[in-house]
py3Dmol code that shows the C-alpha trace and the ligand (Angstrom):
import py3Dmol

protein = """\
ATOM      1  CA  MET A   1      13.920  13.532  -5.872  1.00  0.00           C
ATOM      2  CA  LYS A   2      14.889   9.939  -5.728  1.00  0.00           C
ATOM      3  CA  LYS A   3      16.925   8.540  -8.590  1.00  0.00           C
ATOM      4  CA  ILE A   4      15.307   5.411  -9.906  1.00  0.00           C
ATOM      5  CA  LYS A   5      17.166   3.456 -12.423  1.00  0.00           C
ATOM      6  CA  ARG A   6      14.984   0.344 -13.059  1.00  0.00           C
ATOM      7  CA  LEU A   7      11.236  -0.080 -12.544  1.00  0.00           C
ATOM      8  CA  ALA A   8       8.768  -2.755 -13.256  1.00  0.00           C
ATOM      9  CA  ILE A   9       5.042  -2.970 -13.745  1.00  0.00           C
ATOM     10  CA  LEU A  10       2.597  -5.646 -13.508  1.00  0.00           C
ATOM     11  CA  THR A  11      -1.215  -6.173 -13.669  1.00  0.00           C
ATOM     12  CA  SER A  12      -2.902  -8.393 -11.122  1.00  0.00           C
ATOM     13  CA  GLY A  13      -6.311  -9.962 -10.020  1.00  0.00           C
ATOM     14  CA  GLY A  14      -9.449  -9.603 -12.393  1.00  0.00           C
ATOM     15  CA  ASP A  15      -8.576  -7.716 -15.439  1.00  0.00           C
ATOM     16  CA  ALA A  16     -10.289  -4.220 -15.980  1.00  0.00           C
ATOM     17  CA  PRO A  17     -10.719  -2.085 -19.047  1.00  0.00           C
ATOM     18  CA  GLY A  18      -8.087   0.803 -18.829  1.00  0.00           C
ATOM     19  CA  MET A  19      -5.401  -1.474 -17.445  1.00  0.00           C
ATOM     20  CA  ASN A  20      -3.516  -1.284 -20.801  1.00  0.00           C
ATOM     21  CA  ALA A  21      -3.884   2.656 -20.863  1.00  0.00           C
ATOM     22  CA  THR A  22      -2.587   2.684 -17.405  1.00  0.00           C
ATOM     23  CA  ILE A  23       0.567   0.647 -18.233  1.00  0.00           C
ATOM     24  CA  ARG A  24       1.009   2.805 -21.313  1.00  0.00           C
ATOM     25  CA  ALA A  25       1.011   6.115 -19.208  1.00  0.00           C
ATOM     26  CA  ALA A  26       3.415   4.556 -16.762  1.00  0.00           C
ATOM     27  CA  VAL A  27       5.965   3.283 -19.226  1.00  0.00           C
ATOM     28  CA  ARG A  28       6.069   6.478 -21.084  1.00  0.00           C
ATOM     29  CA  THR A  29       6.345   8.717 -18.048  1.00  0.00           C
ATOM     30  CA  ALA A  30       9.089   6.354 -16.652  1.00  0.00           C
ATOM     31  CA  ILE A  31      10.938   6.608 -19.867  1.00  0.00           C
ATOM     32  CA  ASP A  32      10.463  10.485 -19.975  1.00  0.00           C
ATOM     33  CA  GLU A  33      12.296  10.302 -16.369  1.00  0.00           C
ATOM     34  CA  ASP A  34      15.202   8.244 -17.918  1.00  0.00           C
ATOM     35  CA  ILE A  35      14.173   5.041 -15.928  1.00  0.00           C
ATOM     36  CA  TYR A  36      14.418   1.817 -17.625  1.00  0.00           C
ATOM     37  CA  VAL A  37      11.094   0.058 -17.426  1.00  0.00           C
ATOM     38  CA  PHE A  38      10.233  -3.620 -17.355  1.00  0.00           C
ATOM     39  CA  GLY A  39       7.025  -5.435 -17.727  1.00  0.00           C
ATOM     40  CA  VAL A  40       6.123  -8.725 -15.727  1.00  0.00           C
ATOM     41  CA  ASN A  41       3.867 -10.889 -17.520  1.00  0.00           C
ATOM     42  CA  SER A  42       0.833 -12.600 -15.757  1.00  0.00           C
ATOM     43  CA  GLY A  43       1.063 -10.889 -12.462  1.00  0.00           C
ATOM     44  CA  TYR A  44       2.671 -12.124  -9.357  1.00  0.00           C
ATOM     45  CA  GLU A  45       2.730 -15.583 -10.996  1.00  0.00           C
ATOM     46  CA  GLY A  46       4.890 -14.209 -13.743  1.00  0.00           C
ATOM     47  CA  LEU A  47       7.017 -12.314 -11.260  1.00  0.00           C
ATOM     48  CA  ILE A  48       7.799 -15.520  -9.156  1.00  0.00           C
ATOM     49  CA  ALA A  49       8.577 -17.339 -12.438  1.00  0.00           C
ATOM     50  CA  GLY A  50      11.077 -14.614 -13.554  1.00  0.00           C
ATOM     51  CA  ASP A  51       8.764 -13.704 -16.508  1.00  0.00           C
ATOM     52  CA  VAL A  52      10.183 -10.195 -16.955  1.00  0.00           C
ATOM     53  CA  MET A  53      10.721  -7.978 -20.220  1.00  0.00           C
ATOM     54  CA  PRO A  54      12.096  -4.657 -21.163  1.00  0.00           C
ATOM     55  CA  LEU A  55       9.484  -2.180 -22.381  1.00  0.00           C
ATOM     56  CA  SER A  56       9.787   0.579 -24.894  1.00  0.00           C
ATOM     57  CA  ARG A  57       7.494   3.517 -25.912  1.00  0.00           C
ATOM     58  CA  ARG A  58       6.781   1.304 -28.918  1.00  0.00           C
ATOM     59  CA  SER A  59       5.954  -1.905 -26.806  1.00  0.00           C
ATOM     60  CA  VAL A  60       2.756   0.266 -25.572  1.00  0.00           C
ATOM     61  CA  SER A  61       1.754   1.676 -29.009  1.00  0.00           C
ATOM     62  CA  ASN A  62      -1.941   1.128 -30.050  1.00  0.00           C
ATOM     63  CA  ILE A  63      -3.162  -0.325 -26.737  1.00  0.00           C
ATOM     64  CA  ILE A  64      -4.895   2.783 -25.084  1.00  0.00           C
ATOM     65  CA  GLN A  65      -8.291   1.662 -26.617  1.00  0.00           C
ATOM     66  CA  LYS A  66      -7.944  -2.050 -25.754  1.00  0.00           C
ATOM     67  CA  GLY A  67      -9.737  -3.995 -23.110  1.00  0.00           C
ATOM     68  CA  GLY A  68      -7.888  -6.648 -21.084  1.00  0.00           C
ATOM     69  CA  THR A  69      -4.141  -6.313 -20.270  1.00  0.00           C
ATOM     70  CA  PHE A  70      -1.435  -7.095 -22.668  1.00  0.00           C
ATOM     71  CA  LEU A  71       0.667  -8.068 -19.745  1.00  0.00           C
ATOM     72  CA  LYS A  72      -1.881 -10.612 -18.728  1.00  0.00           C
ATOM     73  CA  THR A  73      -2.919 -11.216 -15.204  1.00  0.00           C
ATOM     74  CA  SER A  74      -3.529 -13.763 -12.488  1.00  0.00           C
ATOM     75  CA  ARG A  75      -4.640 -14.483  -9.127  1.00  0.00           C
ATOM     76  CA  SER A  76      -1.787 -15.972  -7.676  1.00  0.00           C
ATOM     77  CA  GLU A  77      -1.857 -18.669  -4.752  1.00  0.00           C
ATOM     78  CA  SER A  78       1.881 -18.793  -4.443  1.00  0.00           C
ATOM     79  CA  PHE A  79       2.411 -14.871  -3.730  1.00  0.00           C
ATOM     80  CA  MET A  80       0.085 -15.238  -0.718  1.00  0.00           C
ATOM     81  CA  HIS A  81       2.914 -17.152   0.888  1.00  0.00           C
ATOM     82  CA  LYS A  82       6.174 -15.566   2.275  1.00  0.00           C
ATOM     83  CA  VAL A  83       8.087 -18.210   0.223  1.00  0.00           C
ATOM     84  CA  GLY A  84       6.660 -16.945  -2.975  1.00  0.00           C
ATOM     85  CA  ARG A  85       7.211 -13.300  -2.237  1.00  0.00           C
ATOM     86  CA  LYS A  86      10.810 -14.104  -1.266  1.00  0.00           C
ATOM     87  CA  HIS A  87      11.490 -15.730  -4.525  1.00  0.00           C
ATOM     88  CA  ALA A  88       9.731 -12.738  -6.384  1.00  0.00           C
ATOM     89  CA  ALA A  89      11.876 -10.364  -4.627  1.00  0.00           C
ATOM     90  CA  GLY A  90      15.067 -12.509  -5.720  1.00  0.00           C
ATOM     91  CA  VAL A  91      13.744 -12.049  -9.390  1.00  0.00           C
ATOM     92  CA  LEU A  92      13.510  -8.359  -8.879  1.00  0.00           C
ATOM     93  CA  GLN A  93      17.053  -8.282  -7.518  1.00  0.00           C
ATOM     94  CA  GLU A  94      18.491 -10.314 -10.393  1.00  0.00           C
ATOM     95  CA  TRP A  95      17.156  -7.751 -12.704  1.00  0.00           C
ATOM     96  CA  GLU A  96      18.337  -4.988 -10.539  1.00  0.00           C
ATOM     97  CA  ILE A  97      14.931  -3.566 -10.287  1.00  0.00           C
ATOM     98  CA  SER A  98      14.275  -1.476  -6.892  1.00  0.00           C
ATOM     99  CA  ASP A  99      10.658  -0.246  -7.640  1.00  0.00           C
ATOM    100  CA  LEU A 100       7.370  -1.926  -8.670  1.00  0.00           C
ATOM    101  CA  ILE A 101       3.860  -0.543  -9.926  1.00  0.00           C
ATOM    102  CA  VAL A 102       1.000  -3.017  -9.063  1.00  0.00           C
ATOM    103  CA  ILE A 103      -2.160  -2.308 -11.166  1.00  0.00           C
ATOM    104  CA  GLY A 104      -5.148  -4.179  -9.429  1.00  0.00           C
ATOM    105  CA  GLY A 105      -7.452  -4.221  -6.638  1.00  0.00           C
ATOM    106  CA  ASP A 106      -7.395  -5.097  -2.797  1.00  0.00           C
ATOM    107  CA  GLY A 107      -5.932  -8.516  -3.144  1.00  0.00           C
ATOM    108  CA  SER A 108      -3.087  -7.260  -5.346  1.00  0.00           C
ATOM    109  CA  PHE A 109      -2.437  -4.424  -2.825  1.00  0.00           C
ATOM    110  CA  HIS A 110      -2.204  -6.998   0.097  1.00  0.00           C
ATOM    111  CA  GLY A 111       0.626  -8.746  -1.980  1.00  0.00           C
ATOM    112  CA  ALA A 112       2.337  -5.431  -2.948  1.00  0.00           C
ATOM    113  CA  HIS A 113       2.189  -4.332   0.829  1.00  0.00           C
ATOM    114  CA  ALA A 114       3.742  -7.548   1.955  1.00  0.00           C
ATOM    115  CA  LEU A 115       6.532  -7.423  -0.638  1.00  0.00           C
ATOM    116  CA  PHE A 116       7.592  -3.871   0.759  1.00  0.00           C
ATOM    117  CA  GLU A 117       7.494  -4.725   4.349  1.00  0.00           C
ATOM    118  CA  GLU A 118       9.180  -8.235   4.140  1.00  0.00           C
ATOM    119  CA  GLN A 119      11.410  -7.698   0.992  1.00  0.00           C
ATOM    120  CA  ASN A 120      12.080  -3.833   1.053  1.00  0.00           C
ATOM    121  CA  ILE A 121      10.728  -3.480  -2.461  1.00  0.00           C
ATOM    122  CA  ASN A 122       9.338  -0.015  -3.240  1.00  0.00           C
ATOM    123  CA  VAL A 123       5.844  -0.373  -4.356  1.00  0.00           C
ATOM    124  CA  ILE A 124       2.958   1.732  -5.675  1.00  0.00           C
ATOM    125  CA  GLY A 125      -0.558   0.525  -6.292  1.00  0.00           C
ATOM    126  CA  ILE A 126      -2.668   1.803  -9.002  1.00  0.00           C
ATOM    127  CA  PRO A 127      -6.471   0.885  -8.535  1.00  0.00           C
ATOM    128  CA  GLY A 128      -7.681  -1.372 -11.431  1.00  0.00           C
ATOM    129  CA  THR A 129     -10.826  -3.246 -10.856  1.00  0.00           C
ATOM    130  CA  ILE A 130     -14.397  -2.865 -12.050  1.00  0.00           C
ATOM    131  CA  ASP A 131     -15.812  -3.071  -8.701  1.00  0.00           C
ATOM    132  CA  ASN A 132     -14.946   0.419  -7.325  1.00  0.00           C
ATOM    133  CA  ASP A 133     -14.552  -0.966  -4.055  1.00  0.00           C
ATOM    134  CA  ILE A 134     -11.169   0.713  -3.149  1.00  0.00           C
ATOM    135  CA  TYR A 135     -10.877   3.218  -0.190  1.00  0.00           C
ATOM    136  CA  GLY A 136      -8.810   6.254  -1.137  1.00  0.00           C
ATOM    137  CA  THR A 137     -10.131   7.089  -4.599  1.00  0.00           C
ATOM    138  CA  ASP A 138     -13.561   8.244  -5.953  1.00  0.00           C
ATOM    139  CA  PHE A 139     -13.432   5.711  -8.907  1.00  0.00           C
ATOM    140  CA  THR A 140     -11.259   2.735  -9.720  1.00  0.00           C
ATOM    141  CA  ILE A 141      -9.718   2.223 -13.498  1.00  0.00           C
ATOM    142  CA  GLY A 142     -12.377   0.060 -15.340  1.00  0.00           C
ATOM    143  CA  TYR A 143     -15.563   0.929 -13.375  1.00  0.00           C
ATOM    144  CA  ASP A 144     -16.857   3.352 -15.725  1.00  0.00           C
ATOM    145  CA  THR A 145     -16.531   1.157 -18.613  1.00  0.00           C
ATOM    146  CA  ALA A 146     -18.170  -1.784 -16.696  1.00  0.00           C
ATOM    147  CA  VAL A 147     -21.201   0.397 -15.805  1.00  0.00           C
ATOM    148  CA  SER A 148     -21.630   1.520 -19.431  1.00  0.00           C
ATOM    149  CA  THR A 149     -21.285  -2.182 -20.636  1.00  0.00           C
ATOM    150  CA  ALA A 150     -23.829  -3.370 -18.105  1.00  0.00           C
ATOM    151  CA  LEU A 151     -26.229  -0.484 -18.908  1.00  0.00           C
ATOM    152  CA  ASP A 152     -26.201  -1.303 -22.700  1.00  0.00           C
ATOM    153  CA  SER A 153     -27.488  -4.743 -21.836  1.00  0.00           C
ATOM    154  CA  ILE A 154     -29.786  -3.576 -19.265  1.00  0.00           C
ATOM    155  CA  ASP A 155     -31.651  -1.017 -21.793  1.00  0.00           C
ATOM    156  CA  LYS A 156     -31.878  -3.984 -24.146  1.00  0.00           C
ATOM    157  CA  ILE A 157     -33.444  -6.255 -21.284  1.00  0.00           C
ATOM    158  CA  ARG A 158     -35.887  -3.347 -20.555  1.00  0.00           C
ATOM    159  CA  ASP A 159     -37.213  -3.542 -24.230  1.00  0.00           C
ATOM    160  CA  THR A 160     -38.058  -7.192 -24.059  1.00  0.00           C
ATOM    161  CA  ALA A 161     -39.336  -7.115 -20.459  1.00  0.00           C
ATOM    162  CA  ALA A 162     -41.872  -4.196 -21.451  1.00  0.00           C
ATOM    163  CA  SER A 163     -42.956  -6.059 -24.634  1.00  0.00           C
ATOM    164  CA  HIS A 164     -43.759  -9.237 -22.544  1.00  0.00           C
ATOM    165  CA  ASP A 165     -44.857  -7.619 -19.240  1.00  0.00           C
ATOM    166  CA  ARG A 166     -42.221  -9.664 -17.435  1.00  0.00           C
ATOM    167  CA  ILE A 167     -40.177  -9.351 -14.121  1.00  0.00           C
ATOM    168  CA  PHE A 168     -36.487  -9.519 -14.943  1.00  0.00           C
ATOM    169  CA  LEU A 169     -33.625 -10.084 -12.308  1.00  0.00           C
ATOM    170  CA  VAL A 170     -30.290  -8.859 -13.755  1.00  0.00           C
ATOM    171  CA  GLU A 171     -27.246 -10.003 -12.102  1.00  0.00           C
ATOM    172  CA  VAL A 172     -24.044  -7.655 -12.176  1.00  0.00           C
ATOM    173  CA  MET A 173     -20.680  -7.821 -10.936  1.00  0.00           C
ATOM    174  CA  GLY A 174     -19.324  -6.638  -7.513  1.00  0.00           C
ATOM    175  CA  ARG A 175     -18.501  -9.348  -4.999  1.00  0.00           C
ATOM    176  CA  HIS A 176     -18.702  -7.439  -1.942  1.00  0.00           C
ATOM    177  CA  ALA A 177     -19.859  -4.110  -3.182  1.00  0.00           C
ATOM    178  CA  GLY A 178     -22.918  -2.525  -4.730  1.00  0.00           C
ATOM    179  CA  PHE A 179     -21.133   0.254  -6.518  1.00  0.00           C
ATOM    180  CA  ILE A 180     -22.029  -1.174 -10.215  1.00  0.00           C
ATOM    181  CA  ALA A 181     -25.474  -2.278  -9.149  1.00  0.00           C
ATOM    182  CA  LEU A 182     -26.560   1.182  -7.777  1.00  0.00           C
ATOM    183  CA  GLU A 183     -25.172   3.245 -10.655  1.00  0.00           C
ATOM    184  CA  VAL A 184     -26.563   0.881 -13.433  1.00  0.00           C
ATOM    185  CA  GLY A 185     -29.816   0.647 -11.427  1.00  0.00           C
ATOM    186  CA  ILE A 186     -30.321   4.430 -11.465  1.00  0.00           C
ATOM    187  CA  CYS A 187     -29.258   4.952 -14.951  1.00  0.00           C
ATOM    188  CA  GLY A 188     -31.459   2.047 -16.242  1.00  0.00           C
ATOM    189  CA  GLY A 189     -34.488   2.970 -14.203  1.00  0.00           C
ATOM    190  CA  ALA A 190     -34.654  -0.236 -12.251  1.00  0.00           C
ATOM    191  CA  GLU A 191     -37.604  -0.757 -10.035  1.00  0.00           C
ATOM    192  CA  GLU A 192     -35.458  -2.447  -7.360  1.00  0.00           C
ATOM    193  CA  ILE A 193     -31.535  -2.627  -6.638  1.00  0.00           C
ATOM    194  CA  LEU A 194     -30.173  -5.485  -4.449  1.00  0.00           C
ATOM    195  CA  VAL A 195     -27.006  -4.472  -3.162  1.00  0.00           C
ATOM    196  CA  PRO A 196     -24.748  -6.662  -0.883  1.00  0.00           C
ATOM    197  CA  GLU A 197     -24.651  -3.674   1.785  1.00  0.00           C
ATOM    198  CA  ALA A 198     -28.511  -3.834   2.264  1.00  0.00           C
ATOM    199  CA  THR A 199     -30.578  -6.588   3.858  1.00  0.00           C
ATOM    200  CA  GLN A 200     -33.931  -7.089   2.202  1.00  0.00           C
ATOM    201  CA  THR A 201     -35.620 -10.495   2.737  1.00  0.00           C
ATOM    202  CA  ILE A 202     -37.451 -12.521   0.039  1.00  0.00           C
ATOM    203  CA  GLU A 203     -40.727 -11.473   1.586  1.00  0.00           C
ATOM    204  CA  ASP A 204     -39.937  -7.734   1.411  1.00  0.00           C
ATOM    205  CA  LEU A 205     -39.199  -8.298  -2.233  1.00  0.00           C
ATOM    206  CA  GLY A 206     -42.383 -10.334  -2.675  1.00  0.00           C
ATOM    207  CA  ARG A 207     -44.405  -7.475  -1.077  1.00  0.00           C
ATOM    208  CA  GLN A 208     -42.747  -4.911  -3.205  1.00  0.00           C
ATOM    209  CA  ILE A 209     -43.346  -6.699  -6.647  1.00  0.00           C
ATOM    210  CA  LYS A 210     -47.301  -7.047  -5.611  1.00  0.00           C
ATOM    211  CA  ASP A 211     -47.229  -3.450  -4.866  1.00  0.00           C
ATOM    212  CA  TRP A 212     -45.801  -2.614  -8.393  1.00  0.00           C
ATOM    213  CA  SER A 213     -48.662  -4.537 -10.143  1.00  0.00           C
ATOM    214  CA  ARG A 214     -51.079  -2.665  -7.892  1.00  0.00           C
ATOM    215  CA  ASN A 215     -49.738   0.444  -8.908  1.00  0.00           C
ATOM    216  CA  SER A 216     -50.151  -0.605 -12.702  1.00  0.00           C
ATOM    217  CA  LYS A 217     -46.599  -1.448 -13.447  1.00  0.00           C
ATOM    218  CA  THR A 218     -46.644  -4.115 -15.995  1.00  0.00           C
ATOM    219  CA  SER A 219     -42.972  -4.964 -16.150  1.00  0.00           C
ATOM    220  CA  SER A 220     -39.889  -4.415 -13.972  1.00  0.00           C
ATOM    221  CA  LEU A 221     -36.211  -4.835 -13.549  1.00  0.00           C
ATOM    222  CA  ILE A 222     -34.576  -5.786 -10.372  1.00  0.00           C
ATOM    223  CA  ILE A 223     -30.502  -5.405 -10.421  1.00  0.00           C
ATOM    224  CA  VAL A 224     -28.975  -8.071  -8.174  1.00  0.00           C
ATOM    225  CA  ALA A 225     -25.268  -7.253  -7.035  1.00  0.00           C
ATOM    226  CA  GLU A 226     -23.696 -10.779  -7.352  1.00  0.00           C
ATOM    227  CA  GLY A 227     -22.702 -10.682  -3.510  1.00  0.00           C
ATOM    228  CA  HIS A 228     -26.058 -10.169  -2.271  1.00  0.00           C
ATOM    229  CA  LYS A 229     -27.135 -12.145   1.086  1.00  0.00           C
ATOM    230  CA  LEU A 230     -30.280 -13.583  -0.529  1.00  0.00           C
ATOM    231  CA  GLY A 231     -27.967 -15.388  -3.096  1.00  0.00           C
ATOM    232  CA  SER A 232     -27.262 -15.046  -6.888  1.00  0.00           C
ATOM    233  CA  ALA A 233     -30.110 -13.685  -9.043  1.00  0.00           C
ATOM    234  CA  ASN A 234     -30.817 -17.357 -10.108  1.00  0.00           C
ATOM    235  CA  GLU A 235     -31.250 -18.407  -6.443  1.00  0.00           C
ATOM    236  CA  ILE A 236     -33.516 -15.387  -5.843  1.00  0.00           C
ATOM    237  CA  GLY A 237     -35.662 -16.177  -8.889  1.00  0.00           C
ATOM    238  CA  ASP A 238     -36.156 -19.703  -7.653  1.00  0.00           C
ATOM    239  CA  LYS A 239     -37.168 -18.422  -4.217  1.00  0.00           C
ATOM    240  CA  LEU A 240     -39.628 -15.978  -5.690  1.00  0.00           C
ATOM    241  CA  ARG A 241     -41.181 -18.604  -7.844  1.00  0.00           C
ATOM    242  CA  ASP A 242     -41.295 -21.491  -5.251  1.00  0.00           C
ATOM    243  CA  THR A 243     -42.154 -19.483  -2.045  1.00  0.00           C
ATOM    244  CA  ILE A 244     -44.211 -16.321  -3.307  1.00  0.00           C
ATOM    245  CA  ASN A 245     -45.290 -17.648  -6.602  1.00  0.00           C
ATOM    246  CA  ILE A 246     -43.925 -14.845  -8.632  1.00  0.00           C
ATOM    247  CA  PRO A 247     -42.206 -16.091 -11.906  1.00  0.00           C
ATOM    248  CA  CYS A 248     -39.015 -13.986 -13.010  1.00  0.00           C
ATOM    249  CA  HIS A 249     -36.731 -14.163 -15.891  1.00  0.00           C
ATOM    250  CA  VAL A 250     -33.082 -14.065 -14.985  1.00  0.00           C
ATOM    251  CA  CYS A 251     -30.108 -12.591 -16.896  1.00  0.00           C
ATOM    252  CA  VAL A 252     -26.518 -12.894 -15.552  1.00  0.00           C
ATOM    253  CA  LEU A 253     -24.350 -10.216 -17.348  1.00  0.00           C
ATOM    254  CA  GLY A 254     -21.061 -11.786 -15.760  1.00  0.00           C
ATOM    255  CA  HIS A 255     -17.668 -11.244 -17.390  1.00  0.00           C
ATOM    256  CA  THR A 256     -19.082  -9.358 -20.319  1.00  0.00           C
ATOM    257  CA  GLN A 257     -18.584  -6.410 -17.740  1.00  0.00           C
ATOM    258  CA  ARG A 258     -14.960  -7.003 -17.786  1.00  0.00           C
ATOM    259  CA  GLY A 259     -14.019  -6.529 -21.432  1.00  0.00           C
ATOM    260  CA  GLY A 260     -14.402  -4.039 -23.947  1.00  0.00           C
ATOM    261  CA  SER A 261     -12.773  -0.720 -24.926  1.00  0.00           C
ATOM    262  CA  PRO A 262     -12.434   1.599 -22.111  1.00  0.00           C
ATOM    263  CA  THR A 263     -14.627   4.897 -22.011  1.00  0.00           C
ATOM    264  CA  ALA A 264     -12.935   8.343 -22.442  1.00  0.00           C
ATOM    265  CA  THR A 265     -13.169   8.581 -18.320  1.00  0.00           C
ATOM    266  CA  ASP A 266     -11.372   5.339 -17.669  1.00  0.00           C
ATOM    267  CA  ARG A 267      -8.697   6.341 -20.278  1.00  0.00           C
ATOM    268  CA  LEU A 268      -8.163   9.638 -18.691  1.00  0.00           C
ATOM    269  CA  LEU A 269      -8.177   8.249 -15.145  1.00  0.00           C
ATOM    270  CA  ALA A 270      -5.512   5.620 -16.274  1.00  0.00           C
ATOM    271  CA  SER A 271      -3.350   8.188 -17.935  1.00  0.00           C
ATOM    272  CA  ARG A 272      -3.427  10.484 -14.870  1.00  0.00           C
ATOM    273  CA  LEU A 273      -2.853   7.677 -12.222  1.00  0.00           C
ATOM    274  CA  GLY A 274      -0.077   6.022 -14.490  1.00  0.00           C
ATOM    275  CA  TYR A 275       1.782   9.344 -14.601  1.00  0.00           C
ATOM    276  CA  HIS A 276       1.348  10.066 -10.925  1.00  0.00           C
ATOM    277  CA  ALA A 277       2.470   6.414  -9.845  1.00  0.00           C
ATOM    278  CA  VAL A 278       5.892   7.115 -11.498  1.00  0.00           C
ATOM    279  CA  GLN A 279       5.984  10.747  -9.897  1.00  0.00           C
ATOM    280  CA  ALA A 280       5.152   9.274  -6.615  1.00  0.00           C
ATOM    281  CA  LEU A 281       8.097   6.770  -6.803  1.00  0.00           C
ATOM    282  CA  LYS A 282      10.359   9.652  -7.920  1.00  0.00           C
ATOM    283  CA  ASN A 283       9.292  11.698  -4.842  1.00  0.00           C
ATOM    284  CA  GLY A 284      10.411   8.705  -2.651  1.00  0.00           C
ATOM    285  CA  LYS A 285       6.698   7.658  -1.714  1.00  0.00           C
ATOM    286  CA  THR A 286       6.301   3.990  -1.252  1.00  0.00           C
ATOM    287  CA  ASP A 287       3.618   1.343  -0.002  1.00  0.00           C
ATOM    288  CA  ILE A 288       0.734   3.696  -1.001  1.00  0.00           C
ATOM    289  CA  MET A 289      -1.771   3.795  -3.626  1.00  0.00           C
ATOM    290  CA  VAL A 290      -2.266   6.660  -6.051  1.00  0.00           C
ATOM    291  CA  GLY A 291      -5.946   7.601  -6.537  1.00  0.00           C
ATOM    292  CA  TRP A 292      -8.148  10.403  -7.810  1.00  0.00           C
ATOM    293  CA  SER A 293     -10.621  12.170  -5.373  1.00  0.00           C
ATOM    294  CA  ASN A 294     -12.262  15.566  -5.492  1.00  0.00           C
ATOM    295  CA  ASN A 295     -10.461  16.192  -8.870  1.00  0.00           C
ATOM    296  CA  GLN A 296      -7.068  15.783  -7.465  1.00  0.00           C
ATOM    297  CA  VAL A 297      -4.433  13.174  -6.942  1.00  0.00           C
ATOM    298  CA  THR A 298      -4.431  11.330  -3.558  1.00  0.00           C
ATOM    299  CA  TYR A 299      -1.830   8.955  -1.750  1.00  0.00           C
ATOM    300  CA  THR A 300      -3.311   6.325   0.489  1.00  0.00           C
ATOM    301  CA  PRO A 301      -1.302   3.754   2.508  1.00  0.00           C
ATOM    302  CA  LEU A 302      -1.961   0.501   0.776  1.00  0.00           C
ATOM    303  CA  LYS A 303      -3.113  -1.018   4.295  1.00  0.00           C
ATOM    304  CA  GLU A 304      -5.898   1.596   4.535  1.00  0.00           C
ATOM    305  CA  THR A 305      -7.317   0.703   0.974  1.00  0.00           C
ATOM    306  CA  TRP A 306      -8.769  -2.375   2.318  1.00  0.00           C
ATOM    307  CA  GLU A 307      -8.831  -1.718   5.922  1.00  0.00           C
ATOM    308  CA  LYS A 308     -11.194   1.260   5.364  1.00  0.00           C
ATOM    309  CA  LYS A 309     -14.314   0.734   3.465  1.00  0.00           C
ATOM    310  CA  LYS A 310     -15.552   2.860   0.866  1.00  0.00           C
ATOM    311  CA  PRO A 311     -19.409   3.400   1.549  1.00  0.00           C
ATOM    312  CA  LEU A 312     -22.041   3.589  -1.125  1.00  0.00           C
ATOM    313  CA  ASP A 313     -23.265   7.111  -1.766  1.00  0.00           C
ATOM    314  CA  GLU A 314     -26.066   7.641   0.555  1.00  0.00           C
ATOM    315  CA  GLU A 315     -27.639  10.482  -1.448  1.00  0.00           C
ATOM    316  CA  LEU A 316     -27.742   8.159  -4.567  1.00  0.00           C
ATOM    317  CA  LEU A 317     -29.525   5.531  -2.478  1.00  0.00           C
ATOM    318  CA  LYS A 318     -32.091   8.012  -1.602  1.00  0.00           C
ATOM    319  CA  ILE A 319     -32.440   9.321  -5.267  1.00  0.00           C
ATOM    320  CA  TYR A 320     -32.973   5.747  -6.596  1.00  0.00           C
ATOM    321  CA  ARG A 321     -35.707   5.280  -3.788  1.00  0.00           C
ATOM    322  CA  ILE A 322     -37.637   8.306  -4.863  1.00  0.00           C
ATOM    323  CA  LEU A 323     -37.206   7.743  -8.746  1.00  0.00           C
ATOM    324  CA  SER A 324     -37.767   3.878  -8.855  1.00  0.00           C
ATOM    325  CA  ALA A 325     -41.495   4.198  -7.195  1.00  0.00           C
TER     326      ALA A 325
END
"""
ligand_1 = """\
16
LIG
O -13.014 -8.131 -8.617
C -13.567 -8.011 -9.897
C -14.418 -9.193 -10.284
O -14.875 -8.933 -11.708
C -15.673 -9.384 -9.508
O -16.666 -8.321 -9.552
C -16.078 -10.662 -9.523
O -16.642 -11.156 -8.313
C -14.760 -11.329 -9.709
O -13.824 -10.383 -10.337
C -14.755 -12.609 -10.573
O -13.374 -13.137 -10.618
P -12.976 -14.280 -11.644
O -12.945 -13.682 -12.972
O -11.559 -14.689 -11.197
O -13.844 -15.338 -11.468
"""
view = py3Dmol.view(width=600, height=400)
view.addModel(protein, "pdb")
view.setStyle({"model": 0}, {"cartoon": {"style": "trace"}})
view.addModel(ligand_1, "xyz")
view.setStyle({"model": 1}, {"stick": {}})
view.zoomTo()
view.show()
């Protein structure tokens, strides 16, 4: 067991529902282990600026149910450069902080890994992103809530699409990965799901839409992951209209998916990983991410979390093909 005296926590990158619950869990576990715990405001930007404050059990009261992150977050350009990271390490030294917990996605983990390698700061990553695109954990914090939020909208769009016999393209988030699209597509009974991992052409899509009307489908929903090779939902809608003469309505769900009260599943995952992050540091682990796979905690070297790619579930893809016809 390592003796840690002072530990800091920050949230970084896109916010995700459940980040607050994660901070709460890590802060209270640290205090339970007699560790002084500090919050860094606004992610790596705040760390470089020295925006650090002590946290107590009461600092994290009444936040488990809140979306966003009370510590605020940022996508820091300065932290991508060695000089920024050196400055950040200097701030941690001034506060006599030896260990740092970073809650975020793969960009945030790149930063944490560099801080460990260059500046010798002990770091643990906790996966917090709605995209679920991190290798080494079955789910990331925020994903389950984002899926529920998107699904709520999709069910509503289904009502109006059916009433008017319309085709809707619904764009969901997920820059490089189709996890949100695939899950909401299956759960919302979508006729088609366009994930970044697949390679349909506009002609394929046009043929499919014509088949639906031959099969007496009068309305349909096509879920588009924002990173699809054919472009955004608006661009795909324009192409369908202009090149194949198929009119579609478009709805972009956008940042609604990032907000809102976290689901029970996300709160539980957040509580578990916040706890395990502190335990991992105490056990001398560093430069790793704590995750949750097959119902147990996992430790993955930070580098692997972005170097290895988490694939979409092949069986789910097959199930959606059968059910959507
Ligand atoms: O990584 C999470 C995410 O919500 C992606 O799904 C999306 O592409 C991106 O962040 C949007 O980032 P921003 O809010 O900085 O525009």
